[in-house]
TIKEGU-295754 format. One line per field, with one value per residue (C-alpha): residue number from 1; residue in one letter; x, y, z negated. Coordinates in nm, 2 decimals, always signed. Layout:
BEGIN
miro = NUM / ...
kevex = a / ...
c1 = X / ...
c2 = Y / ...
c3 = Z / ...
This chain:
BEGIN
miro = 1 / 2 / 3 / 4 / 5 / 6 / 7 / 8 / 9 / 10 / 11 / 12 / 13 / 14 / 15 / 16 / 17 / 18 / 19 / 20 / 21 / 22 / 23 / 24 / 25 / 26 / 27 / 28 / 29 / 30 / 31 / 32 / 33 / 34 / 35 / 36 / 37 / 38 / 39 / 40 / 41 / 42 / 43 / 44 / 45 / 46 / 47 / 48 / 49 / 50 / 51 / 52 / 53 / 54 / 55 / 56 / 57 / 58 / 59 / 60 / 61 / 62 / 63 / 64 / 65 / 66 / 67 / 68 / 69 / 70 / 71 / 72 / 73 / 74 / 75 / 76 / 77 / 78 / 79 / 80 / 81 / 82 / 83 / 84 / 85 / 86 / 87 / 88 / 89 / 90 / 91 / 92 / 93 / 94 / 95 / 96 / 97 / 98 / 99 / 100 / 101 / 102 / 103 / 104 / 105 / 106 / 107 / 108 / 109 / 110 / 111 / 112 / 113 / 114 / 115 / 116 / 117 / 118 / 119 / 120 / 121 / 122 / 123 / 124 / 125 / 126 / 127 / 128 / 129 / 130 / 131 / 132 / 133 / 134 / 135 / 136 / 137 / 138 / 139 / 140 / 141 / 142 / 143 / 144 / 145 / 146 / 147 / 148 / 149 / 150 / 151 / 152 / 153 / 154 / 155 / 156 / 157 / 158 / 159 / 160 / 161 / 162 / 163 / 164 / 165 / 166 / 167 / 168 / 169 / 170 / 171 / 172 / 173 / 174 / 175 / 176 / 177 / 178 / 179 / 180 / 181 / 182 / 183 / 184 / 185 / 186 / 187 / 188 / 189 / 190 / 191 / 192 / 193 / 194 / 195 / 196 / 197 / 198 / 199 / 200 / 201 / 202 / 203 / 204 / 205 / 206 / 207 / 208 / 209 / 210 / 211 / 212 / 213 / 214 / 215 / 216 / 217 / 218 / 219 / 220 / 221 / 222 / 223 / 224 / 225 / 226 / 227 / 228 / 229 / 230 / 231 / 232 / 233 / 234 / 235 / 236 / 237 / 238 / 239 / 240 / 241 / 242 / 243 / 244 / 245 / 246 / 247 / 248 / 249 / 250 / 251 / 252 / 253 / 254 / 255 / 256 / 257 / 258 / 259 / 260 / 261 / 262 / 263 / 264 / 265 / 266 / 267 / 268 / 269 / 270 / 271 / 272 / 273 / 274 / 275 / 276 / 277 / 278 / 279 / 280 / 281 / 282 / 283 / 284 / 285 / 286 / 287 / 288 / 289 / 290 / 291 / 292 / 293 / 294 / 295 / 296 / 297 / 298 / 299 / 300 / 301 / 302 / 303 / 304 / 305 / 306 / 307 / 308 / 309 / 310 / 311 / 312 / 313 / 314 / 315 / 316 / 317 / 318 / 319 / 320 / 321 / 322 / 323 / 324 / 325 / 326 / 327 / 328 / 329 / 330 / 331 / 332 / 333 / 334 / 335 / 336 / 337 / 338 / 339 / 340 / 341 / 342 / 343 / 344 / 345 / 346 / 347 / 348 / 349 / 350 / 351 / 352 / 353 / 354 / 355 / 356 / 357 / 358 / 359 / 360 / 361 / 362 / 363 / 364 / 365 / 366 / 367 / 368 / 369 / 370 / 371 / 372 / 373 / 374 / 375 / 376 / 377 / 378 / 379 / 380 / 381 / 382 / 383 / 384 / 385 / 386 / 387 / 388 / 389 / 390 / 391 / 392 / 393 / 394 / 395 / 396 / 397 / 398 / 399 / 400 / 401 / 402 / 403 / 404 / 405 / 406 / 407 / 408 / 409 / 410 / 411 / 412 / 413 / 414 / 415 / 416 / 417 / 418 / 419 / 420 / 421 / 422 / 423 / 424 / 425 / 426 / 427 / 428 / 429 / 430 / 431 / 432 / 433 / 434
kevex = m / s / n / s / p / n / r / d / c / k / f / q / l / l / y / s / n / k / h / l / w / l / p / v / l / t / r / s / g / i / a / c / s / g / i / l / l / v / g / l / v / g / g / a / w / r / l / w / n / f / i / h / k / e / l / t / p / l / a / e / k / s / l / t / n / t / l / n / r / p / v / k / l / g / e / v / r / r / f / s / l / v / g / v / e / f / g / a / s / a / i / p / a / t / p / t / d / p / d / r / v / a / v / d / a / v / e / v / g / f / d / p / l / q / l / l / f / r / q / t / l / k / l / d / v / t / l / v / n / p / d / v / y / v / e / q / d / e / q / e / r / w / i / t / t / t / i / a / k / p / g / k / a / e / a / i / q / t / d / l / d / k / l / r / f / r / n / a / h / v / v / l / v / p / r / h / k / n / g / g / e / k / e / g / e / w / g / d / g / s / r / q / r / d / a / s / p / n / f / p / t / s / p / v / k / f / s / s / v / n / g / t / a / q / l / r / e / k / n / q / v / m / r / m / d / l / t / g / q / s / s / n / s / g / s / i / s / l / k / g / d / v / r / l / k / t / l / a / a / n / l / q / i / r / g / q / d / l / v / a / s / d / v / t / r / l / v / k / l / p / l / a / l / q / a / g / q / v / s / g / d / l / q / m / q / f / q / l / g / q / t / q / p / p / l / l / f / g / n / v / d / l / q / r / v / q / f / q / v / p / r / l / p / q / p / f / i / n / s / q / g / t / l / r / f / q / g / r / e / i / k / l / d / s / v / t / g / s / y / g / k / i / p / l / v / a / n / g / v / i / d / t / k / t / g / y / k / v / a / g / r / v / n / g / v / n / v / a / d / v / q / e / t / l / k / l / k / l / p / v / p / v / t / g / e / l / k / a / d / l / k / f / e / g / k / l / t / q / p / i / l / s / g / v / v / a / t / s / k / p / a / r / i / d / k / v / d / f / d / t / a / s / g / k / f / e / f / s / p / k / d / a / v / i
c1 = +0.00 / +0.14 / +0.19 / -0.07 / +0.04 / -0.14 / +0.04 / +0.38 / +0.30 / +0.19 / +0.51 / +0.73 / +0.54 / +0.57 / +0.94 / +1.00 / +0.82 / +1.04 / +1.35 / +1.21 / +1.13 / +1.45 / +1.68 / +1.41 / +1.37 / +1.74 / +1.80 / +1.51 / +1.65 / +1.99 / +1.85 / +1.63 / +1.92 / +2.14 / +1.88 / +1.83 / +2.20 / +2.24 / +1.96 / +2.11 / +2.45 / +2.30 / +2.09 / +2.40 / +2.60 / +2.32 / +2.30 / +2.68 / +2.69 / +2.40 / +2.56 / +2.90 / +2.80 / +2.45 / +2.36 / +2.60 / +2.47 / +2.11 / +2.13 / +2.31 / +2.03 / +1.76 / +1.89 / +1.97 / +1.62 / +1.45 / +1.66 / +1.68 / +2.05 / +2.36 / +2.47 / +2.81 / +2.85 / +3.19 / +3.31 / +3.14 / +3.33 / +3.13 / +2.79 / +2.54 / +2.20 / +2.04 / +2.26 / +2.58 / +2.83 / +2.98 / +3.30 / +3.34 / +3.05 / +2.91 / +2.61 / +2.81 / +2.70 / +2.55 / +2.59 / +2.25 / +2.26 / +2.56 / +2.42 / +2.64 / +2.71 / +3.04 / +3.04 / +3.29 / +3.07 / +2.71 / +2.53 / +2.23 / +1.99 / +1.72 / +1.50 / +1.63 / +1.30 / +1.13 / +1.41 / +1.39 / +1.02 / +0.87 / +1.16 / +1.14 / +1.43 / +1.34 / +1.65 / +1.73 / +2.03 / +2.27 / +2.52 / +2.82 / +3.01 / +2.86 / +2.96 / +2.64 / +2.64 / +2.30 / +2.26 / +1.94 / +1.84 / +1.75 / +1.39 / +1.52 / +1.42 / +1.62 / +1.48 / +1.51 / +1.53 / +1.21 / +1.17 / +1.04 / +0.76 / +0.85 / +0.91 / +0.78 / +0.92 / +1.24 / +1.26 / +1.36 / +1.16 / +1.38 / +1.26 / +1.44 / +1.26 / +1.47 / +1.77 / +1.97 / +2.24 / +2.51 / +2.75 / +2.68 / +2.84 / +2.59 / +2.66 / +2.36 / +2.42 / +2.13 / +2.07 / +1.96 / +1.85 / +2.12 / +1.88 / +1.69 / +1.32 / +1.03 / +0.66 / +0.45 / +0.68 / +0.52 / +0.16 / +0.00 / -0.03 / +0.19 / +0.53 / +0.66 / +0.98 / +1.28 / +1.34 / +1.72 / +1.93 / +2.02 / +2.35 / +2.48 / +2.58 / +2.80 / +2.71 / +2.54 / +2.71 / +2.59 / +2.78 / +2.70 / +2.37 / +2.19 / +1.85 / +1.63 / +1.45 / +1.18 / +0.98 / +0.61 / +0.29 / +0.47 / +0.76 / +0.52 / +0.61 / +0.94 / +0.92 / +1.23 / +1.36 / +1.70 / +1.91 / +2.24 / +2.48 / +2.53 / +2.90 / +2.85 / +2.65 / +2.36 / +2.17 / +1.87 / +1.62 / +1.37 / +1.07 / +0.80 / +0.68 / +0.75 / +0.52 / +0.76 / +0.53 / +0.40 / +0.70 / +0.45 / +0.62 / +0.49 / +0.79 / +0.85 / +1.18 / +1.34 / +1.65 / +1.87 / +2.12 / +2.13 / +2.30 / +2.02 / +2.16 / +2.18 / +1.81 / +1.73 / +1.95 / +1.77 / +1.41 / +1.22 / +1.09 / +0.93 / +1.20 / +1.56 / +1.76 / +2.11 / +2.29 / +2.25 / +2.11 / +1.76 / +1.60 / +1.25 / +1.01 / +0.82 / +0.58 / +0.64 / +0.40 / +0.52 / +0.56 / +0.92 / +0.99 / +0.70 / +0.77 / +0.53 / +0.67 / +0.59 / +0.31 / +0.47 / +0.33 / +0.52 / +0.76 / +1.11 / +1.32 / +1.56 / +1.90 / +2.06 / +1.92 / +1.95 / +1.67 / +1.57 / +1.20 / +1.13 / +1.12 / +1.28 / +1.61 / +1.77 / +1.76 / +1.64 / +1.94 / +2.01 / +1.66 / +1.55 / +1.21 / +0.97 / +0.82 / +0.50 / +0.42 / +0.05 / +0.02 / +0.09 / +0.10 / +0.41 / +0.33 / +0.59 / +0.56 / +0.74 / +1.04 / +1.30 / +1.57 / +1.67 / +1.58 / +1.90 / +1.97 / +1.61 / +1.56 / +1.20 / +0.97 / +0.74 / +0.42 / +0.18 / +0.14 / +0.32 / +0.09 / +0.26 / -0.05 / -0.21 / +0.10 / +0.21 / +0.01 / +0.28 / +0.28 / +0.60 / +0.71 / +1.02 / +1.10 / +1.38 / +1.59 / +1.80 / +1.65 / +1.98 / +1.96 / +1.60 / +1.70 / +2.00 / +1.81 / +1.50 / +1.69 / +1.46 / +1.51 / +1.35 / +1.26 / +1.42 / +1.69 / +1.57 / +1.76 / +1.64 / +1.52 / +1.20 / +0.96 / +0.71 / +0.42 / +0.46 / +0.26 / +0.41 / +0.12 / +0.05 / +0.12 / +0.45 / +0.55 / +0.44 / +0.49 / +0.42 / +0.57 / +0.36 / +0.33 / +0.30 / +0.62 / +0.67 / +0.97 / +1.08 / +1.31 / +1.32 / +1.40 / +1.51 / +1.32 / +1.46 / +1.66 / +1.35 / +1.34 / +1.03 / +0.95 / +0.72 / +0.64 / +0.46 / +0.37 / +0.27 / +0.47 / +0.44 / +0.74 / +0.77 / +1.10 / +1.06 / +0.90 / +0.88 / +0.60 / +0.60
c2 = +0.00 / +0.34 / +0.62 / +0.89 / +1.24 / +1.39 / +1.16 / +1.26 / +1.62 / +1.59 / +1.39 / +1.66 / +1.93 / +1.75 / +1.68 / +2.05 / +2.17 / +1.95 / +2.08 / +2.43 / +2.39 / +2.21 / +2.51 / +2.72 / +2.46 / +2.42 / +2.79 / +2.82 / +2.52 / +2.68 / +3.01 / +2.85 / +2.63 / +2.94 / +3.13 / +2.83 / +2.80 / +3.16 / +3.14 / +2.84 / +3.00 / +3.32 / +3.13 / +2.93 / +3.25 / +3.41 / +3.11 / +3.10 / +3.48 / +3.45 / +3.17 / +3.33 / +3.69 / +3.70 / +3.37 / +3.41 / +3.75 / +3.65 / +3.33 / +3.51 / +3.77 / +3.51 / +3.30 / +3.61 / +3.74 / +3.40 / +3.32 / +3.67 / +3.60 / +3.70 / +3.42 / +3.41 / +3.19 / +3.08 / +3.10 / +2.90 / +2.57 / +2.40 / +2.42 / +2.25 / +2.32 / +2.20 / +2.33 / +2.49 / +2.42 / +2.69 / +2.66 / +2.71 / +2.91 / +3.02 / +3.16 / +3.36 / +3.45 / +3.79 / +4.02 / +3.90 / +3.53 / +3.30 / +3.03 / +2.97 / +2.73 / +2.67 / +2.43 / +2.29 / +2.33 / +2.43 / +2.26 / +2.45 / +2.27 / +2.45 / +2.41 / +2.61 / +2.60 / +2.78 / +3.03 / +3.10 / +3.10 / +3.20 / +3.40 / +3.18 / +3.02 / +2.75 / +2.66 / +2.31 / +2.37 / +2.09 / +2.18 / +1.95 / +1.86 / +2.15 / +2.24 / +2.36 / +2.54 / +2.61 / +2.76 / +2.80 / +3.16 / +3.30 / +3.19 / +2.84 / +2.84 / +2.64 / +2.81 / +3.19 / +3.27 / +3.41 / +3.26 / +3.52 / +3.45 / +3.41 / +3.75 / +3.87 / +4.21 / +4.11 / +4.05 / +3.69 / +3.54 / +3.31 / +3.08 / +2.84 / +2.51 / +2.25 / +2.26 / +1.93 / +1.82 / +1.58 / +1.45 / +1.73 / +1.78 / +1.94 / +2.10 / +2.19 / +2.40 / +2.40 / +2.65 / +2.60 / +2.82 / +2.92 / +2.96 / +2.63 / +2.58 / +2.74 / +2.67 / +2.61 / +2.48 / +2.14 / +2.27 / +2.20 / +2.57 / +2.56 / +2.64 / +2.93 / +2.93 / +3.10 / +3.44 / +3.42 / +3.41 / +3.09 / +3.00 / +2.77 / +2.43 / +2.15 / +2.08 / +1.78 / +1.67 / +1.47 / +1.35 / +1.20 / +1.40 / +1.36 / +1.46 / +1.75 / +2.06 / +2.16 / +2.49 / +2.45 / +2.66 / +2.98 / +2.93 / +2.90 / +2.53 / +2.36 / +1.98 / +1.79 / +1.45 / +1.39 / +1.11 / +1.11 / +0.96 / +1.09 / +1.16 / +1.00 / +0.69 / +0.58 / +0.70 / +0.92 / +1.00 / +1.29 / +1.36 / +1.62 / +1.97 / +2.30 / +2.60 / +2.89 / +3.16 / +3.00 / +2.76 / +2.48 / +2.14 / +1.79 / +1.56 / +1.18 / +1.09 / +0.75 / +0.69 / +0.39 / +0.36 / +0.73 / +0.87 / +0.95 / +1.28 / +1.41 / +1.36 / +1.55 / +1.84 / +1.87 / +1.79 / +1.92 / +1.61 / +1.57 / +1.32 / +1.43 / +1.15 / +1.16 / +0.84 / +0.52 / +0.48 / +0.50 / +0.38 / +0.46 / +0.58 / +0.90 / +1.15 / +1.49 / +1.79 / +2.11 / +2.49 / +2.61 / +2.85 / +2.74 / +2.64 / +2.35 / +2.01 / +1.86 / +1.61 / +1.28 / +0.96 / +0.63 / +0.41 / +0.45 / +0.16 / +0.22 / +0.06 / +0.11 / +0.46 / +0.70 / +0.95 / +1.22 / +1.28 / +1.64 / +1.71 / +1.37 / +1.40 / +1.10 / +0.97 / +0.62 / +0.43 / +0.13 / +0.15 / -0.11 / -0.13 / +0.07 / +0.41 / +0.45 / +0.81 / +0.91 / +1.28 / +1.43 / +1.09 / +0.87 / +0.51 / +0.29 / -0.07 / -0.30 / -0.07 / -0.22 / -0.02 / +0.12 / +0.42 / +0.48 / +0.13 / +0.02 / -0.22 / -0.21 / -0.28 / +0.01 / +0.03 / +0.33 / +0.68 / +1.01 / +1.29 / +1.62 / +1.80 / +1.59 / +1.42 / +1.07 / +0.75 / +0.48 / +0.15 / -0.03 / -0.36 / -0.43 / -0.80 / -0.77 / -0.50 / -0.46 / -0.22 / -0.03 / +0.04 / +0.17 / +0.40 / +0.54 / +0.59 / +0.76 / +0.93 / +0.77 / +0.82 / +0.53 / +0.56 / +0.21 / +0.01 / -0.23 / -0.49 / -0.74 / -0.77 / -0.62 / -0.65 / -0.38 / -0.27 / +0.09 / +0.38 / +0.70 / +0.95 / +1.32 / +1.64 / +1.68 / +1.94 / +1.73 / +1.36 / +1.12 / +0.77 / +0.54 / +0.16 / -0.15 / -0.31 / -0.66 / -0.87 / -1.13 / -1.29 / -1.29 / -0.94 / -0.77 / -0.46 / -0.29 / -0.60 / -0.83 / -1.10 / -1.13 / -1.40 / -1.16 / -0.80 / -0.54 / -0.18 / +0.11 / +0.42 / +0.75 / +0.95 / +1.29 / +1.47 / +1.69 / +1.46 / +1.09 / +0.93 / +0.57
c3 = +0.00 / +0.09 / -0.17 / -0.18 / -0.08 / -0.38 / -0.62 / -0.48 / -0.52 / -0.88 / -0.97 / -0.81 / -1.00 / -1.33 / -1.27 / -1.18 / -1.50 / -1.72 / -1.57 / -1.61 / -1.99 / -2.08 / -2.09 / -2.26 / -2.54 / -2.57 / -2.61 / -2.86 / -3.06 / -3.08 / -3.19 / -3.46 / -3.58 / -3.59 / -3.79 / -4.02 / -4.07 / -4.14 / -4.39 / -4.57 / -4.58 / -4.71 / -4.97 / -5.08 / -5.11 / -5.30 / -5.54 / -5.58 / -5.65 / -5.89 / -6.09 / -6.11 / -6.16 / -6.30 / -6.47 / -6.77 / -6.88 / -6.79 / -6.99 / -7.28 / -7.29 / -7.26 / -7.54 / -7.76 / -7.71 / -7.77 / -8.08 / -8.21 / -8.26 / -8.06 / -7.82 / -7.66 / -7.36 / -7.22 / -6.86 / -6.59 / -6.56 / -6.28 / -6.12 / -5.90 / -5.75 / -6.07 / -6.34 / -6.47 / -6.74 / -6.96 / -7.16 / -7.54 / -7.67 / -8.00 / -8.20 / -8.46 / -8.81 / -8.87 / -9.17 / -9.30 / -9.19 / -9.25 / -9.01 / -8.71 / -8.43 / -8.23 / -7.93 / -7.69 / -7.39 / -7.30 / -7.02 / -6.88 / -6.64 / -6.44 / -6.14 / -5.84 / -5.66 / -5.95 / -5.95 / -5.57 / -5.53 / -5.87 / -6.01 / -6.32 / -6.50 / -6.76 / -6.94 / -7.06 / -7.28 / -7.41 / -7.68 / -7.64 / -7.97 / -8.17 / -8.52 / -8.69 / -9.03 / -9.19 / -9.54 / -9.73 / -9.79 / -10.14 / -10.08 / -10.02 / -9.65 / -9.40 / -9.09 / -9.10 / -8.72 / -8.57 / -8.22 / -7.97 / -7.73 / -7.36 / -7.20 / -6.87 / -6.83 / -6.64 / -6.27 / -6.34 / -6.63 / -6.84 / -7.11 / -7.34 / -7.29 / -7.46 / -7.69 / -7.69 / -7.93 / -7.82 / -8.09 / -8.33 / -8.67 / -8.91 / -9.25 / -9.46 / -9.77 / -10.02 / -10.30 / -10.66 / -10.93 / -11.18 / -11.47 / -11.45 / -11.44 / -11.63 / -11.66 / -11.34 / -11.09 / -11.02 / -10.96 / -11.30 / -11.38 / -11.68 / -11.54 / -11.33 / -11.12 / -11.29 / -11.14 / -11.19 / -10.87 / -10.69 / -10.54 / -10.27 / -10.39 / -10.24 / -9.88 / -9.73 / -9.40 / -9.10 / -8.80 / -8.46 / -8.45 / -8.12 / -8.00 / -7.89 / -8.02 / -7.78 / -7.79 / -7.72 / -7.72 / -7.61 / -7.86 / -8.15 / -8.22 / -8.24 / -8.18 / -8.31 / -8.24 / -8.40 / -8.52 / -8.71 / -8.96 / -9.31 / -9.39 / -9.73 / -9.64 / -9.42 / -9.12 / -9.07 / -8.80 / -8.79 / -8.57 / -8.59 / -8.55 / -8.73 / -8.67 / -8.65 / -8.76 / -9.08 / -9.12 / -9.18 / -9.10 / -9.04 / -9.01 / -9.00 / -9.17 / -9.17 / -9.38 / -9.44 / -9.73 / -9.79 / -10.10 / -10.34 / -10.46 / -10.10 / -10.07 / -10.38 / -10.27 / -9.94 / -10.03 / -10.33 / -10.52 / -10.86 / -10.94 / -10.94 / -10.77 / -10.91 / -10.80 / -10.60 / -10.25 / -10.10 / -9.78 / -9.65 / -9.40 / -9.50 / -9.35 / -9.50 / -9.49 / -9.64 / -9.58 / -9.59 / -9.87 / -10.09 / -10.45 / -10.44 / -10.37 / -10.02 / -9.96 / -9.89 / -9.74 / -9.71 / -9.90 / -10.04 / -10.17 / -10.46 / -10.48 / -10.82 / -10.84 / -11.13 / -11.14 / -11.39 / -11.48 / -11.58 / -11.95 / -12.05 / -12.22 / -12.04 / -11.69 / -11.58 / -11.45 / -11.23 / -11.08 / -10.83 / -10.66 / -10.44 / -10.47 / -10.27 / -10.18 / -10.13 / -10.09 / -10.43 / -10.60 / -10.64 / -10.73 / -10.90 / -10.77 / -11.02 / -11.05 / -11.28 / -11.46 / -11.79 / -11.99 / -12.18 / -12.33 / -12.30 / -12.00 / -11.86 / -11.57 / -11.47 / -11.27 / -11.24 / -11.09 / -11.12 / -11.00 / -10.92 / -11.06 / -11.33 / -11.47 / -11.56 / -11.59 / -11.61 / -11.78 / -11.88 / -12.01 / -12.23 / -12.25 / -12.50 / -12.66 / -12.97 / -13.24 / -13.26 / -12.88 / -12.92 / -13.20 / -13.01 / -12.69 / -12.84 / -13.12 / -13.38 / -13.75 / -13.93 / -14.30 / -14.37 / -14.21 / -13.93 / -13.74 / -13.48 / -13.12 / -12.99 / -12.70 / -12.61 / -12.39 / -12.32 / -12.18 / -12.04 / -12.00 / -12.01 / -11.83 / -11.65 / -11.90 / -12.21 / -12.14 / -12.42 / -12.46 / -12.67 / -12.71 / -12.91 / -13.04 / -13.17 / -13.27 / -13.03 / -13.28 / -13.67 / -13.79 / -14.11 / -14.23 / -14.55 / -14.64 / -14.60 / -14.33 / -14.12 / -13.87 / -13.68 / -13.71 / -13.49 / -13.49 / -13.28 / -13.19 / -13.01 / -12.88 / -12.72 / -12.62 / -12.93 / -13.18 / -13.27 / -13.47 / -13.58
């Protein structure tokens, strides 16, 4: 079959049109590619210039404004499209605040697309090997910095989103009153905090601290998630929120084999832990700077702990067992230990408002040890071994120890031997009644 003349004509026309458009498209492609290349080079130059000349003062200003503290960033070490690393940097102390931070390096991450298209710079800041020093103020507050709300007045809006800690060394310096306690401190209405000045005490140190502190709700809430090792003994993890305006905190604290005295220095408890080790999992609700003890929920295991109960002349020593915290109540769950030279097993409740309701059992103790511990003056000489059922009750300011005592072996009272003898007693820190 022969080719149609119309078909040959269409083919030649199409072939001619392709050859006609080819140089046009080629030239347009080169032009577009050139424009794109110039744009990319210009954008890269703009980004390089921004990072090396503008980012450091901008980030310093943003962090200074957010933290309301001077921030000194080191020189730019390296950068990429998603972040930049600064050299040695610091948050120095001020004339009114001794808290300070020194770091080997600061890594700042950000989203370049938000920077280019929205003029917004959300900073994800990592402190590398920071040395952190925090001292309680005279109102016994750990956090004194007021975090500012995100600003919108600048051409480029910068916000501190996350603050990360990598291998931090933290020194916490608590304060304690120099003049002791007076009526009202534990919430029963009968003691008031001593108005005498307080002073820094020996520091509590932590190492290998890692985690984050994230600002949320327009910088009104700080959400923390941190882990670390105590320089004395044990490990700790902390999660929770602190509302920065009211300084109300809700924290979950897990500790393992911590030195008991470190816990007492950092957290206000109705029991002063003085020696031994503690492990536990506690939820803590409190408002920083308040004189009231925090609300605690959870359990703490005691390992040869020595603790002092307010208003008692001697501490309990070598205590083993579990303390169960339920808000303002502390439940003693078969806690064994000794009060002075009196060994006992205790169960019951310590309420930070209403006082003590604790029962104890003494399985065997020498009369001389009881007299020495309780400073008893008996009207006649007594020798022998005793057992007792005890009650420790009353307000936190006026605890009363009472009970029923019986001989567990033959005893001698005023030179007379008795196979069995029993009696009741009542003892307070100031008086003893038999």
